[in-house]
All heavy atoms as a GROMACS GRO file, in nm:
protein
  497
    1MET      N    1  13.884  -2.321 -21.645
    1MET     CA    2  13.910  -2.180 -21.629
    1MET      C    3  13.830  -2.098 -21.729
    1MET      O    4  13.776  -1.996 -21.692
    1MET     CB    5  14.061  -2.157 -21.645
    1MET     CG    6  14.109  -2.024 -21.601
    1MET     SD    7  14.086  -1.885 -21.712
    1MET     CE    8  14.150  -1.943 -21.861
    2GLU      N    9  13.821  -2.145 -21.853
    2GLU     CA   10  13.742  -2.072 -21.952
    2GLU      C   11  13.594  -2.068 -21.915
    2GLU      O   12  13.526  -1.969 -21.936
    2GLU     CB   13  13.760  -2.132 -22.092
    2GLU     CG   14  13.893  -2.102 -22.154
    2GLU     CD   15  13.918  -1.953 -22.178
    2GLU    OE1   16  13.822  -1.880 -22.214
    2GLU    OE2   17  14.032  -1.910 -22.161
    3THR      N   18  13.547  -2.179 -21.856
    3THR     CA   19  13.407  -2.183 -21.813
    3THR      C   20  13.381  -2.080 -21.706
    3THR      O   21  13.281  -2.009 -21.709
    3THR     CB   22  13.370  -2.325 -21.762
    3THR    OG1   23  13.397  -2.418 -21.868
    3THR    CG2   24  13.227  -2.332 -21.722
    4LEU      N   25  13.472  -2.070 -21.609
    4LEU     CA   26  13.459  -1.969 -21.503
    4LEU      C   27  13.460  -1.828 -21.562
    4LEU      O   28  13.375  -1.746 -21.528
    4LEU     CB   29  13.573  -1.984 -21.402
    4LEU     CG   30  13.579  -1.878 -21.293
    4LEU    CD1   31  13.455  -1.881 -21.207
    4LEU    CD2   32  13.704  -1.894 -21.210
    5ALA      N   33  13.553  -1.800 -21.651
    5ALA     CA   34  13.563  -1.668 -21.712
    5ALA      C   35  13.437  -1.634 -21.792
    5ALA      O   36  13.385  -1.523 -21.782
    5ALA     CB   37  13.687  -1.659 -21.801
    6ASN      N   38  13.389  -1.728 -21.869
    6ASN     CA   39  13.268  -1.702 -21.949
    6ASN      C   40  13.145  -1.684 -21.863
    6ASN      O   41  13.061  -1.599 -21.893
    6ASN     CB   42  13.249  -1.816 -22.051
    6ASN     CG   43  13.352  -1.814 -22.157
    6ASN    OD1   44  13.410  -1.712 -22.190
    6ASN    ND2   45  13.381  -1.932 -22.213
    7THR      N   46  13.133  -1.764 -21.758
    7THR     CA   47  13.021  -1.751 -21.668
    7THR      C   48  13.022  -1.617 -21.597
    7THR      O   49  12.921  -1.549 -21.582
    7THR     CB   50  13.019  -1.865 -21.565
    7THR    OG1   51  13.015  -1.990 -21.635
    7THR    CG2   52  12.902  -1.856 -21.471
    8ALA      N   53  13.140  -1.574 -21.553
    8ALA     CA   54  13.154  -1.444 -21.485
    8ALA      C   55  13.118  -1.329 -21.575
    8ALA      O   56  13.064  -1.227 -21.533
    8ALA     CB   57  13.295  -1.428 -21.432
    9ALA      N   58  13.146  -1.344 -21.704
    9ALA     CA   59  13.115  -1.240 -21.802
    9ALA      C   60  12.964  -1.227 -21.826
    9ALA      O   61  12.917  -1.124 -21.876
    9ALA     CB   62  13.185  -1.268 -21.932
   10GLU      N   63  12.891  -1.331 -21.792
   10GLU     CA   64  12.747  -1.330 -21.815
   10GLU      C   65  12.664  -1.304 -21.689
   10GLU      O   66  12.543  -1.322 -21.689
   10GLU     CB   67  12.705  -1.465 -21.875
   10GLU     CG   68  12.769  -1.490 -22.009
   10GLU     CD   69  12.749  -1.631 -22.060
   10GLU    OE1   70  12.679  -1.708 -21.992
   10GLU    OE2   71  12.802  -1.662 -22.166
   11LEU      N   72  12.728  -1.261 -21.581
   11LEU     CA   73  12.656  -1.235 -21.456
   11LEU      C   74  12.549  -1.129 -21.475
   11LEU      O   75  12.566  -1.031 -21.546
   11LEU     CB   76  12.752  -1.190 -21.347
   11LEU     CG   77  12.846  -1.297 -21.292
   11LEU    CD1   78  12.942  -1.234 -21.190
   11LEU    CD2   79  12.770  -1.410 -21.228
   12ARG      N   80  12.434  -1.152 -21.412
   12ARG     CA   81  12.321  -1.060 -21.422
   12ARG      C   82  12.277  -1.022 -21.282
   12ARG      O   83  12.295  -1.096 -21.185
   12ARG     CB   84  12.204  -1.125 -21.494
   12ARG     CG   85  12.244  -1.201 -21.617
   12ARG     CD   86  12.231  -1.146 -21.749
   12ARG     NE   87  12.117  -1.072 -21.792
   12ARG     CZ   88  12.130  -0.986 -21.890
   12ARG    NH1   89  12.245  -0.965 -21.947
   12ARG    NH2   90  12.026  -0.920 -21.935
   13THR      N   91  12.214  -0.907 -21.269
   13THR     CA   92  12.161  -0.863 -21.141
   13THR      C   93  12.028  -0.932 -21.115
   13THR      O   94  11.975  -1.002 -21.203
   13THR     CB   95  12.136  -0.711 -21.140
   13THR    OG1   96  12.034  -0.681 -21.233
   13THR    CG2   97  12.264  -0.634 -21.172
   14LYS      N   98  11.971  -0.909 -20.998
   14LYS     CA   99  11.841  -0.972 -20.969
   14LYS      C  100  11.731  -0.915 -21.057
   14LYS      O  101  11.623  -0.973 -21.068
   14LYS     CB  102  11.807  -0.956 -20.822
   14LYS     CG  103  11.781  -0.817 -20.776
   14LYS     CD  104  11.749  -0.813 -20.626
   14LYS     CE  105  11.719  -0.674 -20.576
   14LYS     NZ  106  11.685  -0.674 -20.435
   15TYR      N  107  11.756  -0.803 -21.123
   15TYR     CA  108  11.660  -0.744 -21.216
   15TYR      C  109  11.689  -0.786 -21.361
   15TYR      O  110  11.640  -0.726 -21.453
   15TYR     CB  111  11.660  -0.593 -21.204
   15TYR     CG  112  11.630  -0.548 -21.063
   15TYR    CD1  113  11.727  -0.494 -20.982
   15TYR    CD2  114  11.502  -0.565 -21.009
   15TYR    CE1  115  11.700  -0.455 -20.852
   15TYR    CE2  116  11.473  -0.526 -20.880
   15TYR     CZ  117  11.572  -0.471 -20.803
   15TYR     OH  118  11.544  -0.432 -20.673
   16ASN      N  119  11.774  -0.887 -21.377
   16ASN     CA  120  11.813  -0.942 -21.508
   16ASN      C  121  11.885  -0.841 -21.596
   16ASN      O  122  11.878  -0.846 -21.717
   16ASN     CB  123  11.692  -1.001 -21.581
   16ASN     CG  124  11.736  -1.105 -21.681
   16ASN    OD1  125  11.841  -1.168 -21.667
   16ASN    ND2  126  11.658  -1.123 -21.786
   17GLN      N  127  11.954  -0.747 -21.532
   17GLN     CA  128  12.038  -0.652 -21.606
   17GLN      C  129  12.182  -0.703 -21.605
   17GLN      O  130  12.224  -0.772 -21.513
   17GLN     CB  131  12.032  -0.514 -21.539
   17GLN     CG  132  11.893  -0.454 -21.532
   17GLN     CD  133  11.840  -0.421 -21.670
   17GLN    OE1  134  11.912  -0.369 -21.753
   17GLN    NE2  135  11.716  -0.456 -21.693
   18THR      N  136  12.257  -0.665 -21.703
   18THR     CA  137  12.399  -0.702 -21.706
   18THR      C  138  12.470  -0.640 -21.588
   18THR      O  139  12.451  -0.521 -21.559
   18THR     CB  140  12.464  -0.653 -21.835
   18THR    OG1  141  12.392  -0.707 -21.946
   18THR    CG2  142  12.608  -0.697 -21.846
   19SER      N  143  12.551  -0.716 -21.520
   19SER     CA  144  12.624  -0.668 -21.404
   19SER      C  145  12.720  -0.558 -21.448
   19SER      O  146  12.778  -0.565 -21.558
   19SER     CB  147  12.702  -0.783 -21.339
   19SER     OG  148  12.790  -0.736 -21.243
   20ALA      N  149  12.743  -0.460 -21.364
   20ALA     CA  150  12.835  -0.350 -21.397
   20ALA      C  151  12.975  -0.399 -21.424
   20ALA      O  152  13.051  -0.341 -21.503
   20ALA     CB  153  12.835  -0.247 -21.283
   21ALA      N  154  13.015  -0.507 -21.359
   21ALA     CA  155  13.150  -0.560 -21.374
   21ALA      C  156  13.164  -0.667 -21.482
   21ALA      O  157  13.273  -0.713 -21.507
   21ALA     CB  158  13.198  -0.617 -21.242
   22SER      N  159  13.055  -0.700 -21.548
   22SER     CA  160  13.056  -0.808 -21.647
   22SER      C  161  13.159  -0.786 -21.758
   22SER      O  162  13.222  -0.879 -21.804
   22SER     CB  163  12.919  -0.828 -21.708
   22SER     OG  164  12.831  -0.883 -21.615
   23SER      N  165  13.175  -0.664 -21.799
   23SER     CA  166  13.268  -0.636 -21.909
   23SER      C  167  13.414  -0.660 -21.870
   23SER      O  168  13.498  -0.684 -21.954
   23SER     CB  169  13.250  -0.493 -21.959
   23SER     OG  170  13.279  -0.402 -21.855
   24VAL      N  171  13.442  -0.656 -21.741
   24VAL     CA  172  13.577  -0.673 -21.692
   24VAL      C  173  13.604  -0.814 -21.641
   24VAL      O  174  13.716  -0.864 -21.649
   24VAL     CB  175  13.603  -0.572 -21.578
   24VAL    CG1  176  13.741  -0.590 -21.520
   24VAL    CG2  177  13.587  -0.429 -21.627
   25ASN      N  178  13.501  -0.879 -21.594
   25ASN     CA  179  13.517  -1.011 -21.529
   25ASN      C  180  13.595  -1.112 -21.610
   25ASN      O  181  13.689  -1.174 -21.561
   25ASN     CB  182  13.381  -1.070 -21.494
   25ASN     CG  183  13.315  -1.001 -21.378
   25ASN    OD1  184  13.378  -0.929 -21.301
   25ASN    ND2  185  13.185  -1.019 -21.363
   26ARG      N  186  13.554  -1.133 -21.733
   26ARG     CA  187  13.619  -1.237 -21.815
   26ARG      C  188  13.765  -1.207 -21.838
   26ARG      O  189  13.852  -1.293 -21.820
   26ARG     CB  190  13.546  -1.251 -21.949
   26ARG     CG  191  13.600  -1.364 -22.034
   26ARG     CD  192  13.510  -1.388 -22.156
   26ARG     NE  193  13.551  -1.507 -22.222
   26ARG     CZ  194  13.628  -1.507 -22.331
   26ARG    NH1  195  13.668  -1.395 -22.385
   26ARG    NH2  196  13.663  -1.621 -22.386
   27ALA      N  197  13.796  -1.085 -21.875
   27ALA     CA  198  13.936  -1.047 -21.900
   27ALA      C  199  14.020  -1.058 -21.773
   27ALA      O  200  14.133  -1.106 -21.778
   27ALA     CB  201  13.944  -0.907 -21.955
   28LEU      N  202  13.966  -1.015 -21.662
   28LEU     CA  203  14.041  -1.020 -21.535
   28LEU      C  204  14.070  -1.165 -21.495
   28LEU      O  205  14.184  -1.199 -21.460
   28LEU     CB  206  13.966  -0.948 -21.424
   28LEU     CG  207  14.034  -0.953 -21.286
   28LEU    CD1  208  14.170  -0.884 -21.291
   28LEU    CD2  209  13.945  -0.889 -21.182
   29ILE      N  210  13.971  -1.251 -21.499
   29ILE     CA  211  13.990  -1.390 -21.461
   29ILE      C  212  14.092  -1.458 -21.553
   29ILE      O  213  14.180  -1.530 -21.505
   29ILE     CB  214  13.855  -1.465 -21.459
   29ILE    CG1  215  13.771  -1.414 -21.342
   29ILE    CG2  216  13.877  -1.615 -21.450
   29ILE    CD1  217  13.629  -1.464 -21.341
   30ARG      N  218  14.080  -1.435 -21.682
   30ARG     CA  219  14.177  -1.496 -21.773
   30ARG      C  220  14.317  -1.441 -21.749
   30ARG      O  221  14.415  -1.515 -21.752
   30ARG     CB  222  14.134  -1.469 -21.918
   30ARG     CG  223  14.007  -1.546 -21.954
   30ARG     CD  224  13.966  -1.522 -22.093
   30ARG     NE  225  14.053  -1.607 -22.177
   30ARG     CZ  226  14.081  -1.582 -22.303
   30ARG    NH1  227  14.030  -1.476 -22.361
   30ARG    NH2  228  14.159  -1.662 -22.372
   31HIS      N  229  14.327  -1.311 -21.725
   31HIS     CA  230  14.458  -1.249 -21.701
   31HIS      C  231  14.523  -1.310 -21.576
   31HIS      O  232  14.640  -1.346 -21.577
   31HIS     CB  233  14.443  -1.099 -21.684
   31HIS     CG  234  14.571  -1.030 -21.658
   31HIS    ND1  235  14.665  -1.005 -21.755
   31HIS    CD2  236  14.623  -0.982 -21.543
   31HIS    CE1  237  14.768  -0.944 -21.702
   31HIS    NE2  238  14.746  -0.928 -21.572
   32LEU      N  239  14.447  -1.320 -21.469
   32LEU     CA  240  14.501  -1.376 -21.345
   32LEU      C  241  14.544  -1.524 -21.365
   32LEU      O  242  14.648  -1.565 -21.318
   32LEU     CB  243  14.398  -1.367 -21.232
   32LEU     CG  244  14.362  -1.224 -21.186
   32LEU    CD1  245  14.251  -1.231 -21.085
   32LEU    CD2  246  14.483  -1.154 -21.130
   33ALA      N  247  14.461  -1.596 -21.436
   33ALA     CA  248  14.492  -1.740 -21.456
   33ALA      C  249  14.615  -1.760 -21.542
   33ALA      O  250  14.699  -1.847 -21.511
   33ALA     CB  251  14.371  -1.807 -21.522
   34TYR      N  252  14.630  -1.685 -21.649
   34TYR     CA  253  14.741  -1.708 -21.741
   34TYR      C  254  14.872  -1.642 -21.700
   34TYR      O  255  14.977  -1.684 -21.744
   34TYR     CB  256  14.703  -1.662 -21.882
   34TYR     CG  257  14.602  -1.753 -21.947
   34TYR    CD1  258  14.479  -1.705 -21.992
   34TYR    CD2  259  14.628  -1.889 -21.964
   34TYR    CE1  260  14.385  -1.789 -22.050
   34TYR    CE2  261  14.534  -1.974 -22.021
   34TYR     CZ  262  14.414  -1.922 -22.064
   34TYR     OH  263  14.323  -2.006 -22.123
   35THR      N  264  14.865  -1.540 -21.616
   35THR     CA  265  14.989  -1.472 -21.575
   35THR      C  266  15.038  -1.515 -21.438
   35THR      O  267  15.154  -1.491 -21.406
   35THR     CB  268  14.970  -1.320 -21.574
   35THR    OG1  269  14.873  -1.286 -21.472
   35THR    CG2  270  14.931  -1.268 -21.709
   36GLY      N  271  14.951  -1.572 -21.356
   36GLY     CA  272  14.991  -1.609 -21.221
   36GLY      C  273  14.984  -1.493 -21.123
   36GLY      O  274  15.029  -1.504 -21.010
   37LEU      N  275  14.925  -1.382 -21.166
   37LEU     CA  276  14.907  -1.267 -21.078
   37LEU      C  277  14.815  -1.305 -20.962
   37LEU      O  278  14.721  -1.382 -20.980
   37LEU     CB  279  14.845  -1.153 -21.159
   37LEU     CG  280  14.865  -1.014 -21.112
   37LEU    CD1  281  15.012  -0.976 -21.122
   37LEU    CD2  282  14.784  -0.919 -21.198
   38ARG      N  283  14.844  -1.257 -20.846
   38ARG     CA  284  14.762  -1.289 -20.727
   38ARG      C  285  14.643  -1.194 -20.720
   38ARG      O  286  14.644  -1.083 -20.770
   38ARG     CB  287  14.848  -1.270 -20.601
   38ARG     CG  288  14.962  -1.366 -20.594
   38ARG     CD  289  15.043  -1.340 -20.466
   38ARG     NE  290  15.159  -1.425 -20.463
   38ARG     CZ  291  15.281  -1.385 -20.496
   38ARG    NH1  292  15.304  -1.260 -20.532
   38ARG    NH2  293  15.382  -1.469 -20.492
   39TRP      N  294  14.537  -1.241 -20.650
   39TRP     CA  295  14.418  -1.157 -20.632
   39TRP      C  296  14.453  -1.026 -20.566
   39TRP      O  297  14.397  -0.922 -20.600
   39TRP     CB  298  14.312  -1.230 -20.549
   39TRP     CG  299  14.232  -1.330 -20.624
   39TRP    CD1  300  14.240  -1.466 -20.616
   39TRP    CD2  301  14.132  -1.302 -20.722
   39TRP    NE1  302  14.150  -1.523 -20.704
   39TRP    CE2  303  14.081  -1.425 -20.770
   39TRP    CE3  304  14.078  -1.185 -20.774
   39TRP    CZ2  305  13.981  -1.434 -20.866
   39TRP    CZ3  306  13.978  -1.192 -20.870
   39TRP    CH2  307  13.932  -1.317 -20.914
   40SER      N  308  14.546  -1.028 -20.470
   40SER     CA  309  14.582  -0.906 -20.398
   40SER      C  310  14.659  -0.809 -20.487
   40SER      O  311  14.667  -0.690 -20.456
   40SER     CB  312  14.665  -0.940 -20.275
   40SER     OG  313  14.787  -1.001 -20.312
   41GLU      N  314  14.715  -0.857 -20.596
   41GLU     CA  315  14.788  -0.770 -20.688
   41GLU      C  316  14.698  -0.709 -20.795
   41GLU      O  317  14.732  -0.607 -20.856
   41GLU     CB  318  14.901  -0.848 -20.757
   41GLU     CG  319  15.008  -0.894 -20.662
   41GLU     CD  320  15.107  -0.992 -20.720
   41GLU    OE1  321  15.068  -1.068 -20.813
   41GLU    OE2  322  15.221  -0.993 -20.675
   42ALA      N  323  14.584  -0.766 -20.818
   42ALA     CA  324  14.492  -0.718 -20.922
   42ALA      C  325  14.450  -0.574 -20.904
   42ALA      O  326  14.450  -0.499 -21.002
   42ALA     CB  327  14.371  -0.810 -20.930
   43PRO      N  328  14.419  -0.528 -20.782
   43PRO     CA  329  14.381  -0.386 -20.768
   43PRO      C  330  14.495  -0.288 -20.797
   43PRO      O  331  14.471  -0.172 -20.821
   43PRO     CB  332  14.340  -0.373 -20.621
   43PRO     CG  333  14.315  -0.511 -20.574
   43PRO     CD  334  14.401  -0.600 -20.656
   44ALA      N  335  14.616  -0.338 -20.798
   44ALA     CA  336  14.733  -0.250 -20.822
   44ALA      C  337  14.765  -0.238 -20.970
   44ALA      O  338  14.856  -0.164 -21.009
   44ALA     CB  339  14.852  -0.302 -20.747
   45LEU      N  340  14.693  -0.308 -21.056
   45LEU     CA  341  14.720  -0.299 -21.200
   45LEU      C  342  14.690  -0.157 -21.250
   45LEU      O  343  14.589  -0.099 -21.218
   45LEU     CB  344  14.632  -0.398 -21.277
   45LEU     CG  345  14.664  -0.544 -21.261
   45LEU    CD1  346  14.558  -0.628 -21.332
   45LEU    CD2  347  14.799  -0.577 -21.315
   46ARG      N  348  14.782  -0.103 -21.331
   46ARG     CA  349  14.765   0.028 -21.389
   46ARG      C  350  14.798   0.021 -21.537
   46ARG      O  351  14.893  -0.046 -21.578
   46ARG     CB  352  14.856   0.131 -21.323
   46ARG     CG  353  14.836   0.149 -21.174
   46ARG     CD  354  14.702   0.217 -21.147
   46ARG     NE  355  14.678   0.231 -21.005
   46ARG     CZ  356  14.599   0.152 -20.932
   46ARG    NH1  357  14.541   0.050 -20.991
   46ARG    NH2  358  14.580   0.176 -20.806
   47ALA      N  359  14.720   0.088 -21.619
   47ALA     CA  360  14.738   0.083 -21.764
   47ALA      C  361  14.877   0.132 -21.807
   47ALA      O  362  14.936   0.077 -21.899
   47ALA     CB  363  14.631   0.168 -21.833
   48ASN      N  364  14.931   0.229 -21.737
   48ASN     CA  365  15.062   0.282 -21.777
   48ASN      C  366  15.177   0.188 -21.739
   48ASN      O  367  15.292   0.212 -21.777
   48ASN     CB  368  15.087   0.421 -21.717
   48ASN     CG  369  15.093   0.419 -21.565
   48ASN    OD1  370  15.053   0.323 -21.500
   48ASN    ND2  371  15.142   0.529 -21.509
   49LYS      N  372  15.147   0.080 -21.669
   49LYS     CA  373  15.249  -0.019 -21.633
   49LYS      C  374  15.245  -0.140 -21.726
   49LYS      O  375  15.313  -0.238 -21.703
   49LYS     CB  376  15.232  -0.065 -21.488
   49LYS     CG  377  15.245   0.045 -21.386
   49LYS     CD  378  15.387   0.099 -21.383
   49LYS     CE  379  15.403   0.201 -21.272
   49LYS     NZ  380  15.535   0.255 -21.265
   50VAL      N  381  15.167  -0.133 -21.831
   50VAL     CA  382  15.154  -0.244 -21.927
   50VAL      C  383  15.235  -0.210 -22.051
   50VAL      O  384  15.215  -0.105 -22.112
   50VAL     CB  385  15.008  -0.269 -21.964
   50VAL    CG1  386  14.996  -0.378 -22.071
   50VAL    CG2  387  14.926  -0.304 -21.842
   51ASP      N  388  15.326  -0.298 -22.086
   51ASP     CA  389  15.407  -0.282 -22.207
   51ASP      C  390  15.378  -0.399 -22.298
   51ASP      O  391  15.431  -0.509 -22.282
   51ASP     CB  392  15.557  -0.278 -22.171
   51ASP     CG  393  15.645  -0.247 -22.290
   51ASP    OD1  394  15.599  -0.261 -22.403
   51ASP    OD2  395  15.763  -0.210 -22.267
   52LEU      N  396  15.288  -0.377 -22.393
   52LEU     CA  397  15.244  -0.485 -22.483
   52LEU      C  398  15.357  -0.527 -22.578
   52LEU      O  399  15.365  -0.645 -22.614
   52LEU     CB  400  15.123  -0.443 -22.562
   52LEU     CG  401  14.996  -0.414 -22.480
   52LEU    CD1  402  14.884  -0.368 -22.569
   52LEU    CD2  403  14.954  -0.542 -22.404
   53ASP      N  404  15.444  -0.434 -22.617
   53ASP     CA  405  15.553  -0.470 -22.709
   53ASP      C  406  15.650  -0.569 -22.643
   53ASP      O  407  15.695  -0.664 -22.706
   53ASP     CB  408  15.630  -0.346 -22.754
   53ASP     CG  409  15.546  -0.256 -22.840
   53ASP    OD1  410  15.456  -0.307 -22.910
   53ASP    OD2  411  15.568  -0.133 -22.838
   54LYS      N  412  15.680  -0.545 -22.517
   54LYS     CA  413  15.773  -0.634 -22.443
   54LYS      C  414  15.701  -0.748 -22.371
   54LYS      O  415  15.762  -0.830 -22.307
   54LYS     CB  416  15.855  -0.553 -22.342
   54LYS     CG  417  15.949  -0.456 -22.406
   54LYS     CD  418  16.029  -0.383 -22.302
   54LYS     CE  419  16.124  -0.283 -22.365
   54LYS     NZ  420  16.197  -0.204 -22.266
   55ARG      N  421  15.566  -0.742 -22.378
   55ARG     CA  422  15.483  -0.843 -22.312
   55ARG      C  423  15.513  -0.848 -22.161
   55ARG      O  424  15.534  -0.951 -22.103
   55ARG     CB  425  15.501  -0.980 -22.376
   55ARG     CG  426  15.458  -0.979 -22.522
   55ARG     CD  427  15.486  -1.109 -22.589
   55ARG     NE  428  15.409  -1.213 -22.520
   55ARG     CZ  429  15.405  -1.339 -22.560
   55ARG    NH1  430  15.468  -1.375 -22.667
   55ARG    NH2  431  15.337  -1.428 -22.494
   56ARG      N  432  15.512  -0.728 -22.099
   56ARG     CA  433  15.542  -0.715 -21.958
   56ARG      C  434  15.435  -0.633 -21.889
   56ARG      O  435  15.383  -0.536 -21.942
   56ARG     CB  436  15.676  -0.643 -21.937
   56ARG     CG  437  15.795  -0.711 -21.996
   56ARG     CD  438  15.838  -0.825 -21.904
   56ARG     NE  439  15.962  -0.884 -21.950
   56ARG     CZ  440  15.970  -1.000 -22.014
   56ARG    NH1  441  15.862  -1.067 -22.039
   56ARG    NH2  442  16.085  -1.048 -22.051
   57ILE      N  443  15.404  -0.672 -21.765
   57ILE     CA  444  15.317  -0.596 -21.678
   57ILE      C  445  15.390  -0.577 -21.548
   57ILE      O  446  15.439  -0.673 -21.488
   57ILE     CB  447  15.182  -0.667 -21.652
   57ILE    CG1  448  15.107  -0.681 -21.784
   57ILE    CG2  449  15.099  -0.593 -21.549
   57ILE    CD1  450  14.980  -0.762 -21.769
   58ARG      N  451  15.400  -0.454 -21.504
   58ARG     CA  452  15.470  -0.427 -21.379
   58ARG      C  453  15.371  -0.388 -21.272
   58ARG      O  454  15.294  -0.292 -21.287
   58ARG     CB  455  15.569  -0.313 -21.400
   58ARG     CG  456  15.649  -0.286 -21.276
   58ARG     CD  457  15.755  -0.184 -21.302
   58ARG     NE  458  15.829  -0.166 -21.179
   58ARG     CZ  459  15.933  -0.092 -21.170
   58ARG    NH1  460  15.981  -0.028 -21.273
   58ARG    NH2  461  15.994  -0.079 -21.054
   59VAL      N  462  15.371  -0.464 -21.164
   59VAL     CA  463  15.286  -0.434 -21.048
   59VAL      C  464  15.380  -0.387 -20.939
   59VAL      O  465  15.456  -0.466 -20.884
   59VAL     CB  466  15.206  -0.557 -21.000
   59VAL    CG1  467  15.121  -0.524 -20.882
   59VAL    CG2  468  15.121  -0.608 -21.116
   60SER      N  469  15.377  -0.258 -20.912
   60SER     CA  470  15.473  -0.204 -20.817
   60SER      C  471  15.419  -0.195 -20.673
   60SER      O  472  15.494  -0.183 -20.579
   60SER     CB  473  15.521  -0.067 -20.861
   60SER     OG  474  15.412   0.017 -20.884
   61VAL      N  475  15.288  -0.202 -20.657
   61VAL     CA  476  15.229  -0.195 -20.523
   61VAL      C  477  15.118  -0.301 -20.517
   61VAL      O  478  15.040  -0.315 -20.611
   61VAL     CB  479  15.163  -0.058 -20.500
   61VAL    CG1  480  15.094  -0.054 -20.365
   61VAL    CG2  481  15.267   0.054 -20.507
   62ALA      N  482  15.116  -0.376 -20.411
   62ALA     CA  483  15.009  -0.474 -20.393
   62ALA      C  484  14.937  -0.440 -20.263
   62ALA      O  485  14.997  -0.398 -20.167
   62ALA     CB  486  15.065  -0.615 -20.383
   63PHE      N  487  14.805  -0.455 -20.262
   63PHE     CA  488  14.722  -0.420 -20.147
   63PHE      C  489  14.696  -0.540 -20.063
   63PHE      O  490  14.693  -0.649 -20.101
   63PHE     CB  491  14.591  -0.356 -20.195
   63PHE     CG  492  14.614  -0.233 -20.271
   63PHE    CD1  493  14.611  -0.231 -20.409
   63PHE    CD2  494  14.638  -0.114 -20.206
   63PHE    CE1  495  14.632  -0.116 -20.481
   63PHE    CE2  496  14.656   0.003 -20.276
   63PHE     CZ  497  14.654   0.001 -20.416
   0.00000   0.00000   0.00000
């Protein structure tokens, strides 16, 4: 899983530029893997639904 996350973070375009999503790829893959969140729930993630103190993430809508 770490290999996948690290590889995704290093994705480059055909012009050898850093991919626009590279900064998010690693964190997203690790988050999905460690929390059990489904791919269909990932687009519903919202910053205001994250409670770091209680270590909770609430996904109220899934696409």
